NUGUSE-746150 format. One record per residue (C-alpha): residue in three letters; z, x, y; residue number from 1. Coordinates in Angstrom, 2 decimals, always signed. Each point is the difference from the previous one (the first is absolute). Example, Ala and Ser with C-alpha at 12.3 -4.5 7.8 and 13.67 -1.06 7.14 Angstrom:
NODE    r        Z        X        Y    k
NODE  ala    +7.80   +12.30    -4.50    1
NODE  ser    -0.66    +1.37    +3.44    2
//
This chain:
NODE    r        Z        X        Y    k
NODE  unk  -124.70   +21.66  -148.97    1
NODE  unk    -1.04    +0.45    -3.74    2
NODE  unk    -3.52    -0.16    +0.34    3
NODE  unk    -0.91    -0.14    -2.79    4
NODE  unk    +2.27    -3.19    -0.88    5
NODE  unk    -0.98    -1.54    +2.98    6
NODE  unk    -4.06    +0.52    -1.06    7
NODE  unk    +0.59    -1.36    -3.29    8
NODE  unk    +1.88    -3.20    +1.59    9
NODE  unk    -2.69    -0.38    +1.87   10
NODE  unk    -2.20    +0.17    -2.53   11
NODE  unk    +2.03    -2.45    -1.88   12
NODE  unk    +0.21    -2.81    +2.46   13
NODE  unk    -4.23    +0.55    +0.34   14
NODE  unk    -0.03    -0.55    -3.38   15
NODE  unk    +2.51    -2.52    -1.26   16
NODE  unk    -1.22    -2.81    -1.99   17
NODE  unk    -0.45    -3.19    +1.03   18
NODE  unk    +2.47    -2.22    -1.29   19
NODE  unk    +0.01    -3.74    +1.05   20
NODE  unk    +3.30    -2.15    -0.35   21
NODE  unk    +1.14    -3.42    +0.69   22
NODE  unk    +1.82    -0.18    +3.57   23
NODE  unk    +3.83    +0.81    -0.89   24
NODE  unk    +2.32    -0.11    +2.64   25
NODE  unk    +2.64    +3.19    -1.30   26
NODE  unk    +3.43    -0.85    +2.03   27
NODE  unk    +2.10    +2.02    +1.56   28
NODE  unk    +2.93    -0.87    -2.75   29
NODE  unk    -2.89    +0.76    -2.70   30
NODE  unk    -0.51    +3.84    +1.61   31
NODE  unk    +4.01    +0.31    +0.30   32
NODE  unk    +0.75    -0.95    -3.47   33
NODE  unk    -2.57    +2.52    -1.38   34
NODE  unk    +1.27    +2.54    +1.94   35
NODE  unk    +3.62    -0.89    -0.62   36
NODE  unk    -0.51    +0.06    -3.74   37
NODE  unk    -2.26    +3.31    -0.13   38
NODE  unk    +3.05    +1.84    +2.61   39
NODE  unk    +2.73    -1.47    -3.25   40
NODE  unk    -1.48    +1.16    -2.92   41
NODE  unk    -1.92    +2.87    +1.07   42
NODE  unk    -0.11    +1.67    +3.45   43
NODE  unk    +4.28    +0.45    -0.05   44
NODE  unk    +0.37    +0.52    -3.62   45
NODE  unk    -2.52    +2.51    +0.68   46
NODE  unk    +1.24    +2.47    +2.44   47
NODE  unk    +3.39    -0.48    -1.01   48
NODE  unk    -1.10    +1.10    -3.63   49
NODE  unk    -1.55    +2.81    +2.25   50
NODE  unk    +3.64    +1.05    +1.66   51
NODE  unk    +1.30    +0.32    -3.78   52
NODE  unk    -2.62    +2.07    -0.90   53
NODE  unk    +0.50    +2.65    +3.27   54
NODE  unk    +3.79    -0.55    -0.76   55
NODE  unk    -0.48    +1.32    -3.32   56
NODE  unk    -2.70    +2.91    +1.35   57
NODE  unk    +2.65    +1.19    +2.31   58
NODE  unk    +2.61    +0.25    -2.66   59
NODE  unk    -2.48    +2.34    -2.40   60
NODE  unk    -1.20    +1.92    +2.98   61
NODE  unk    +3.44    +0.66    +0.32   62
NODE  unk    +0.64    +0.81    -3.87   63
NODE  unk    -3.04    +1.82    +0.08   64
NODE  unk    +1.41    +2.71    +2.85   65
NODE  unk    +3.34    -0.05    -1.78   66
NODE  unk    -1.18    +1.16    -2.96   67
NODE  unk    -3.63    +1.32    -0.02   68
NODE  unk    -1.34    -0.48    -3.84   69
NODE  unk    -2.98    -1.34    -1.18   70
NODE  unk    +1.88    -3.16    -1.43   71
NODE  unk    +1.13    -1.03    +3.68   72
NODE  unk    -3.21    +1.38    +1.78   73
NODE  unk    -1.61    -2.81    -2.79   74
NODE  unk    +2.55    -3.17    +1.02   75
NODE  unk    -0.85    +1.04    +4.35   76
NODE  unk    -3.64    -0.17    -1.20   77
NODE  unk    +0.26    -3.43    -2.14   78
NODE  unk    +2.10    -1.59    +2.96   79
NODE  unk    -2.69    +1.35    +2.06   80
NODE  unk    -2.41    -1.94    -1.64   81
NODE  unk    +1.78    -2.96    -0.48   82
NODE  unk    +0.60    -0.01    +4.05   83
NODE  unk    -4.25    +0.37    +0.31   84
NODE  unk    -0.49    -3.25    -2.02   85
NODE  unk    +2.52    -1.78    +1.67   86
NODE  unk    -1.18    +0.90    +3.03   87
NODE  unk    -3.73    -0.76    -0.92   88
NODE  unk    +0.45    -3.24    -0.83   89
NODE  unk    +0.75    -1.19    +3.04   90
NODE  unk    -1.60    +2.93    +2.14   91
NODE  unk    -2.94    -2.26    +1.40   92
NODE  unk    +2.37    -2.16    +2.19   93
NODE  unk    +0.13    +0.22    +3.64   94
NODE  unk    +2.24    -3.05    +1.35   95
NODE  unk    +3.57    +0.08    +0.56   96
NODE  unk    +2.49    +3.45    -0.01   97
NODE  unk    -2.23    +2.04    -1.96   98
NODE  unk    -2.31    +0.28    +3.50   99
NODE  unk    +2.65    +1.01    +1.81  100
NODE  unk    +1.16    +4.13    +1.19  101
NODE  unk    -2.85    +0.99    -2.29  102
NODE  unk    +1.84    -1.09    -3.06  103
NODE  unk    -3.18    -0.04    -2.36  104
NODE  unk    -1.55    +3.02    +0.99  105
NODE  unk    +3.07    +1.83    +0.02  106
NODE  unk    +0.76    -1.51    -3.51  107
NODE  unk    -3.62    +1.76    -1.10  108
NODE  unk    -2.56    +1.54    +2.15  109
NODE  unk    -3.04    -0.59    -1.03  110
NODE  unk    -3.02    +1.02    -0.18  111
NODE  unk    +0.43    +2.92    +0.94  112
NODE  unk    -3.32    +1.57    +1.23  113
NODE  unk    +1.19    +2.68    +2.07  114
NODE  unk    +2.67    +1.34    -2.32  115
NODE  unk    +2.60    -0.91    +2.53  116
NODE  unk    +2.48    -0.44    -2.67  117
NODE  unk    -0.78    +3.39    -1.52  118
NODE  unk    -0.12    +1.96    +3.43  119
NODE  unk    +3.25    -1.94    +1.21  120
NODE  unk    +1.87    +1.00    -3.19  121
NODE  unk    -1.02    +3.31    -0.18  122
NODE  unk    +1.25    -0.04    +3.96  123
NODE  unk    +3.39    -1.38    -1.04  124
NODE  unk    +0.57    +2.32    -2.76  125
NODE  unk    -0.87    +3.05    +1.88  126
NODE  unk    +2.39    -0.92    +2.97  127
NODE  unk    +2.65    -0.89    -2.28  128
NODE  unk    +2.00    -1.58    +3.29  129
NODE  unk    +2.93    -1.54    -1.63  130
NODE  unk    -0.07    -2.52    +3.06  131
NODE  unk    -3.62    -1.05    -0.46  132
NODE  unk    +1.89    -2.01    -3.15  133
NODE  unk    +3.07    -1.80    +1.45  134
NODE  unk    -0.50    -3.05    -0.64  135
NODE  unk    -0.68    -2.14    +3.41  136
NODE  unk    -2.56    +3.07    +0.89  137
NODE  unk    -2.04    -0.15    -3.39  138
NODE  unk    -0.49    -3.59    +0.38  139
NODE  unk    -1.93    +1.03    +3.29  140
NODE  unk    -1.91    +2.54    -1.38  141
NODE  unk    -3.56    +0.05    -0.90  142
NODE  unk    -0.69    -2.13    -2.29  143
NODE  unk    -1.60    +2.53    -2.39  144
NODE  unk    +3.25    +1.12    -1.28  145
NODE  unk    +2.12    -2.75    -0.21  146
NODE  unk    -1.37    -2.16    -2.94  147
NODE  unk    -1.24    +0.27    -3.67  148
NODE  unk    -3.00    +2.23    +0.58  149
NODE  unk    +1.57    +2.74    +1.29  150
NODE  unk    +2.75    -0.98    -3.09  151
NODE  unk    -3.00    +0.24    -2.20  152
NODE  unk    -0.65    +3.47    +0.86  153
NODE  unk    +3.41    +1.05    +0.06  154
NODE  unk    +0.71    -1.23    -3.61  155
NODE  unk    -3.53    +0.64    -1.66  156
NODE  unk    -1.27    +3.20    +1.12  157
NODE  unk    -0.09    +2.70    -2.87  158
NODE  unk    +3.01    +2.23    +1.22  159
NODE  unk    +2.12    -3.38    +1.06  160
NODE  unk    +3.13    +0.93    -2.44  161
NODE  unk    -0.19    +3.28    +0.83  162
NODE  unk    -0.21    -0.33    +4.07  163
NODE  unk    +3.24    -1.41    -0.45  164
NODE  unk    +1.89    +2.38    -2.31  165
NODE  unk    +3.59    +1.19    +1.53  166
NODE  unk    -1.35    +3.33    +0.32  167
NODE  unk    -3.53    -0.63    +1.38  168
NODE  unk    -0.76    +1.03    +3.88  169
NODE  unk    +0.33    -3.99    +1.97  170
NODE  unk    +1.17    -1.77    -2.86  171
NODE  unk    +2.75    -1.61    +1.89  172
NODE  unk    -2.06    -0.63    +2.67  173
NODE  unk    -2.41    -1.57    -2.60  174
NODE  unk    +2.53    -2.02    -1.65  175
NODE  unk    +0.96    -1.41    +3.45  176
NODE  unk    -3.06    -1.18    +1.07  177
NODE  unk    -0.32    -1.68    -3.16  178
NODE  unk    +3.42    -1.81    +0.34  179
NODE  unk    -1.31    -0.83    +3.74  180
NODE  unk    -2.94    -1.73    -1.43  181
NODE  unk    +1.93    -2.19    -2.60  182
NODE  unk    +1.99    -0.97    +2.84  183
NODE  unk    -2.20    -0.90    +2.23  184
NODE  unk    -1.94    -1.76    -2.55  185
NODE  unk    +2.68    -2.07    -1.06  186
NODE  unk    +1.13    -0.91    +3.49  187
NODE  unk    -3.33    -1.01    +1.15  188
NODE  unk    +0.07    -2.50    -3.49  189
NODE  unk    +3.58    -1.40    +1.06  190
NODE  unk    -1.55    -0.39    +3.65  191
NODE  unk    -2.49    -2.20    -1.34  192
NODE  unk    +2.13    -1.92    -2.28  193
NODE  unk    +2.69    -0.51    +2.74  194
NODE  unk    -2.52    -1.30    +2.83  195
NODE  unk    -1.33    -2.68    -2.74  196
NODE  unk    +2.95    -1.13    -1.12  197
NODE  unk    +3.25    +0.94    +2.77  198
NODE  unk    +0.58    -0.35    +3.49  199
NODE  unk    +0.10    -2.18    +2.92  200
NODE  unk    -3.83    -0.61    -0.34  201
NODE  unk    -1.13    +0.95    -3.48  202
NODE  unk    -4.11    -0.45    -0.97  203
NODE  unk    +0.70    -2.03    -2.84  204
NODE  unk    +1.71    -2.63    +1.87  205
NODE  unk    -3.17    -0.21    +1.99  206
NODE  unk    -1.98    -0.95    -2.64  207
NODE  unk    +2.46    -2.22    -1.87  208
NODE  unk    +0.81    -2.23    +3.14  209
NODE  unk    -2.68    +0.82    +3.07  210
NODE  unk    +0.76    -0.29    +3.12  211
NODE  unk    -3.15    -1.70    +2.49  212
NODE  unk    +1.91    +0.95    +2.67  213
NODE  unk    +0.63    +3.84    -0.70  214
NODE  unk    -3.07    +1.80    +1.29  215
NODE  unk    +1.25    +3.14    -1.89  216
NODE  unk    -0.02    -1.61    -3.60  217
NODE  unk    -3.20    -0.11    -1.98  218
NODE  unk    -1.70    -3.41    -0.16  219
NODE  unk    -0.17    -1.26    -3.74  220
NODE  unk    -4.08    +0.08    +0.22  221
NODE  unk    +0.14    +3.17    +1.93  222
NODE  unk    +2.28    +1.52    -2.58  223
NODE  unk    -1.84    -1.27    -2.94  224
NODE  unk    -3.04    +1.22    +1.50  225
NODE  unk    +1.34    +3.59    +0.28  226
NODE  unk    +0.77    -0.12    -3.85  227
NODE  unk    -3.40    -0.72    -0.53  228
NODE  unk    -1.61    +2.41    +1.73  229
NODE  unk    +2.41    +2.38    -1.45  230
NODE  unk    -1.22    -0.68    -3.33  231
NODE  unk    -3.51    -0.14    +1.39  232
NODE  unk    +0.24    +3.45    +1.54  233
NODE  unk    +2.28    +1.42    -3.14  234
NODE  unk    -3.13    -0.75    -2.09  235
NODE  unk    -2.49    +2.20    +2.68  236
NODE  unk    +2.42    +2.65    -0.16  237
NODE  unk    +0.37    +0.02    -3.85  238
NODE  unk    -3.42    +0.49    -0.30  239
NODE  unk    -1.80    +2.14    +2.89  240
NODE  unk    +3.50    +2.37    +0.71  241
NODE  unk    +1.32    -0.04    -3.93  242
NODE  unk    -2.94    -0.13    -2.06  243
NODE  unk    -3.39    +0.68    +1.83  244
NODE  unk    +1.76    +2.86    +2.01  245
NODE  unk    +0.48    +2.25    -2.81  246
NODE  unk    -3.16    -1.16    -2.09  247
NODE  unk    -1.88    +1.57    +2.74  248
NODE  unk    -3.47    -0.70    +0.26  249
NODE  unk    -1.11    +1.50    -3.67  250
NODE  unk    +1.84    +2.02    -2.58  251
NODE  unk    -0.83    +3.61    +1.64  252
NODE  unk    +1.48    -1.47    +3.47  253
NODE  unk    +3.11    -1.51    -1.59  254
NODE  unk    +3.63    +0.30    +2.05  255
NODE  unk    +2.72    -0.28    -2.84  256
NODE  unk    +2.40    +1.57    +2.73  257
NODE  unk    -0.42    -3.37    +1.88  258
NODE  unk    +1.35    -1.64    -2.35  259
NODE  unk    +3.35    -1.53    +1.11  260
NODE  unk    +2.98    +1.68    -1.89  261
NODE  unk    -2.43    +2.45    -2.07  262
NODE  unk    +2.92    +2.47    -0.55  263
NODE  unk    +2.43    -2.53    -1.44  264
NODE  unk    -2.81    -1.57    -1.97  265
NODE  unk    +1.17    -3.03    +1.27  266
NODE  unk    -3.54    -0.99    +1.13  267
NODE  unk    -0.40    -2.75    -2.59  268
NODE  unk    +3.11    -1.19    -0.34  269
NODE  unk    -0.21    -0.74    +4.12  270
NODE  unk    -3.34    -1.75    -0.67  271
NODE  unk    +1.79    -2.47    -2.35  272
NODE  unk    +2.96    -0.56    +2.14  273
NODE  unk    -2.16    -0.86    +2.82  274
NODE  unk    -1.40    -2.63    -2.23  275
NODE  unk    +3.16    -1.16    -1.19  276
NODE  unk    +1.16    -0.78    +3.73  277
NODE  unk    -3.21    -2.17    +0.90  278
NODE  unk    +0.45    -1.82    -3.63  279
NODE  unk    +3.73    -0.86    +1.18  280
NODE  unk    -0.91    -0.94    +3.74  281
NODE  unk    -2.25    -2.01    -1.08  282
NODE  unk    +1.65    -2.11    -2.84  283
NODE  unk    -1.20    -3.12    -1.15  284
NODE  unk    +3.58    -0.76    -0.76  285
NODE  unk    +0.93    +0.15    +3.67  286
NODE  unk    -1.54    +0.90    +3.38  287
NODE  unk    -3.39    +0.28    +0.68  288
NODE  unk    -1.07    -0.10    -3.01  289
NODE  unk    +1.88    -3.22    -0.84  290
NODE  unk    -1.35    -1.44    +3.89  291
NODE  unk    -3.70    +0.97    -1.25  292
NODE  unk    +0.05    -2.18    -2.97  293
NODE  unk    +1.50    -3.08    +2.15  294
NODE  unk    -3.25    +0.29    +2.09  295
NODE  unk    -3.15    -2.16    -1.65  296
NODE  unk    -2.10    +2.54    -0.71  297
NODE  unk    +3.13    +2.81    -0.82  298
NODE  unk    -0.01    -0.16    -3.51  299
NODE  unk    -2.89    +1.53    -1.16  300
NODE  unk    +0.65    +2.46    +2.82  301
NODE  unk    +3.35    +0.93    -0.82  302
NODE  unk    -1.40    +0.39    -4.18  303
NODE  unk    -2.51    +2.35    +1.34  304
NODE  unk    +2.79    +2.22    +1.74  305
NODE  unk    +1.98    +0.23    -2.86  306
NODE  unk    -3.10    +0.52    -2.20  307
NODE  unk    -0.81    +3.51    +2.10  308
NODE  unk    +2.89    +0.70    +0.42  309
NODE  unk    +0.30    +0.10    -4.23  310
NODE  unk    -3.26    +2.06    +0.27  311
NODE  unk    +1.13    +2.59    +2.44  312
NODE  unk    +2.96    +0.79    -2.27  313
NODE  unk    -2.35    +0.32    -2.75  314
NODE  unk    -1.98    +2.34    +1.82  315
NODE  unk    +2.66    +1.69    +1.08  316
NODE  unk    +1.44    +0.63    -3.66  317
NODE  unk    -3.78    +1.41    -0.97  318
NODE  unk    +0.45    +3.00    +2.39  319
NODE  unk    +1.27    +2.32    -3.01  320
NODE  unk    +0.63    +2.84    +2.52  321
NODE  unk    +2.32    +0.90    +2.67  322
NODE  unk    -2.35    -1.20    +3.17  323
NODE  unk    -0.43    +3.41    +1.49  324
NODE  unk    -1.35    +1.25    -3.48  325
NODE  unk    -2.14    -3.75    -0.27  326
NODE  unk    -2.07    +0.65    +2.73  327
NODE  unk    -0.89    +3.41    -1.39  328
NODE  unk    -1.52    -1.09    -3.36  329
NODE  unk    -3.39    -2.24    -0.03  330
NODE  unk    +1.55    -2.49    -2.22  331
NODE  unk    +3.14    -0.39    +1.30  332
NODE  unk    -1.58    -0.34    +3.45  333
NODE  unk    -1.65    -3.43    -1.16  334
NODE  unk    +3.25    -1.64    -0.83  335
NODE  unk    +1.90    +0.62    +3.32  336
NODE  unk    -3.54    -1.37    +1.65  337
NODE  unk    +0.29    -3.04    -1.97  338
NODE  unk    +3.71    -0.20    +1.23  339
NODE  unk    -1.49    -0.17    +3.46  340
NODE  unk    -1.97    -2.54    -1.23  341
NODE  unk    +2.53    -2.00    -0.75  342
NODE  unk    +1.88    +0.35    +3.45  343
NODE  unk    -3.50    -0.80    +1.64  344
NODE  unk    -0.01    -3.75    -1.44  345
NODE  unk    +3.97    -0.02    +1.03  346
NODE  unk    -1.27    +0.63    +3.27  347
NODE  unk    -2.14    -2.00    -0.06  348
NODE  unk    +1.53    -3.26    -0.99  349
NODE  unk    +3.21    +0.71    +2.33  350
NODE  unk    -2.28    +0.69    +3.34  351
NODE  unk    -2.45    -3.14    -1.54  352
NODE  unk    +1.18    -3.37    -1.74  353
NODE  unk    +4.06    +1.01    +0.12  354
NODE  unk    -0.17    +0.53    +3.92  355
NODE  unk    -2.32    -2.97    +0.28  356
NODE  unk    +2.59    -2.51    -2.60  357
NODE  unk    +2.86    +1.21    +1.69  358
NODE  unk    -1.57    -0.35    +3.97  359
NODE  unk    +1.69    +3.39    +0.43  360
NODE  unk    -2.28    +2.69    +2.48  361
NODE  unk    -1.51    +3.41    -0.82  362
NODE  unk    +0.82    +2.53    +2.47  363
NODE  unk    +0.05    +3.95    +0.48  364
NODE  unk    +3.97    +0.01    +1.31  365
NODE  unk    +1.02    +1.37    -3.66  366
NODE  unk    -2.29    +2.80    +0.58  367
NODE  unk    +1.16    +0.60    +3.32  368
NODE  unk    +1.58    +4.00    +0.48  369
NODE  unk    -1.17    +3.15    -1.65  370
//
């Protein structure tokens, strides 16, 4: 259990502002429509975009190792950044195929408080066992070496290019590892898309045409509640883990290396993509946002949510340095804290009036796990 997030959510439940609404029955058909619209407009296209980006990343990694040079390293890094952004838009979702076979952790094992990625990556590079990189074996190895954080270390270390130069010791194995990670990410992304759209019981169908007799299929209200809880969890995680952790208790106790993707300088890009994902999942043209506006008191609440998201984006844009540098700068720390304040407002809206208007429960399931 992520204790800091659990404590945060308990405080949310205790302090959520009261919000009285006129009696309003949200039907299963309403929840079904909201989830269908969200899945078709945002979730499935999001995973398809992720699969497109992982395919491009896989190709760029292959080209880099075929002929290592600065231009191809830059291209591989750009493809990495695109994949990171695509994943960040969906990072908080816990329902459907992404929840199976540890796919989320295998794509991006983070936070990594015990340097699992670094230790396991060093072990793999030290042993240089080709069998460890075989596709089926690699997919079952430690999550620390399978995904984006391990790839970041390989692509953004100071000697990334010289380490894969043809005459460099271990260059061939390092390139094989790059290829294994790229292939693994692409396989996982395509498995998620397939799970949503293909097979005898695609997850998308269970949302489009819920079967009350299928005990394994998500019930419409349960699916909507899970999505709302995912959104709430995301606001807590972004603030507590992505902002407050690197900020530390003071300027002297700042922890810049606690920032997500600090090596590649993508920490703020990821925060922006996280916020974009939140906005898309609660878009006012469909999904839960549309359902919220249909409730008697939901219009002003939806307006408040949209305004708070806008303010969060503006606060993010006022952070003028990379996050790992901003937390060490007395002036920029205030900008980071200002973004945290907007996330608190988002949290309180989701856990209070939005949950009440939509008649959806707030629970702890999204916080389960290490």
